[in-house]
C-alpha positions as CSV (number, residue, x, y, z in Angstrom):
1,M,98.3,112.4,117.9
2,A,95.4,112.9,119.5
3,Q,94.3,113.0,123.0
4,K,92.0,109.9,124.2
5,T,88.7,111.0,126.2
6,V,87.6,108.2,128.9
7,T,84.9,108.5,130.4
8,L,84.6,107.9,134.0
9,A,81.2,108.2,134.9
10,A,77.6,109.3,133.9
11,V,75.2,112.0,135.3
12,A,71.7,109.5,136.2
13,G,69.5,112.8,138.1
14,A,69.3,115.4,140.3
15,H,69.9,114.3,144.2
16,G,67.7,116.8,147.0
17,V,67.3,120.3,146.0
18,T,70.9,122.3,145.9
19,G,72.1,120.8,142.8
20,D,73.7,117.5,143.9
21,V,73.9,114.7,140.9
22,R,73.2,111.7,141.4
23,L,76.0,109.5,139.3
24,K,76.5,105.6,137.8
25,L,80.6,104.8,137.6
26,F,82.3,103.4,135.8
27,A,85.7,104.4,137.2
28,E,86.7,102.0,139.7
29,S,85.6,102.9,142.2
30,V,84.0,106.5,143.9
31,D,88.1,107.3,145.3
32,S,89.6,107.2,141.6
33,L,87.2,110.0,140.3
34,K,87.9,112.4,143.5
35,R,91.4,112.5,141.8
36,Y,90.0,114.3,139.0
37,K,88.7,118.4,139.8
38,S,87.3,119.3,136.9
39,F,85.0,117.1,134.3
40,N,84.1,117.9,130.9
41,D,87.0,119.8,129.2
42,G,86.7,121.8,132.4
43,A,82.4,122.7,132.2
44,L,82.4,121.0,135.3
45,T,84.1,121.9,138.2
46,L,84.3,118.7,141.8
47,K,83.0,119.8,144.7
48,S,81.6,117.4,146.9
49,L,81.7,113.6,146.0
50,R,80.6,110.3,148.2
51,P,80.0,107.1,147.5
52,H,75.9,106.2,147.2
53,K,74.2,103.4,146.8
54,G,75.9,101.5,143.9
55,G,77.4,105.5,142.6
56,A,77.5,108.1,143.9
57,I,76.5,111.7,145.2
58,A,78.1,114.7,143.0
59,R,78.5,118.3,144.0
60,F,79.8,120.4,140.6
61,A,80.4,124.5,141.2
62,E,78.0,125.2,138.5
63,I,74.9,123.6,139.7
64,T,73.1,125.3,142.4
65,D,70.2,123.9,142.0
66,R,67.6,120.8,141.3
67,N,66.8,122.1,137.4
68,A,70.5,123.0,136.9
69,A,71.0,119.8,137.8
70,E,68.1,117.9,136.1
71,A,69.2,119.6,133.2
72,L,73.0,117.6,133.8
73,R,70.6,113.9,133.5
74,S,71.8,111.8,131.0
75,T,75.2,113.7,130.4
76,L,79.0,111.7,130.6
77,L,81.7,112.7,132.7
78,T,84.9,112.9,130.2
């Protein structure tokens, strides 16, 4: 039986210059995302997550600057 993937959020864009990204949440809350340590089959490892204006700000270990964060725009987090 195939494992079903669930989309929890989408990257809305970069936030600042250090690689943080703004997230549009599809999950119930920021707290419901915090229980996951990685996304997209381990491609993104969550370092920090905080609420922000109807969504959240996240930092991933693999994203270290604004250009990398901008490249993630529209990426779905599963």
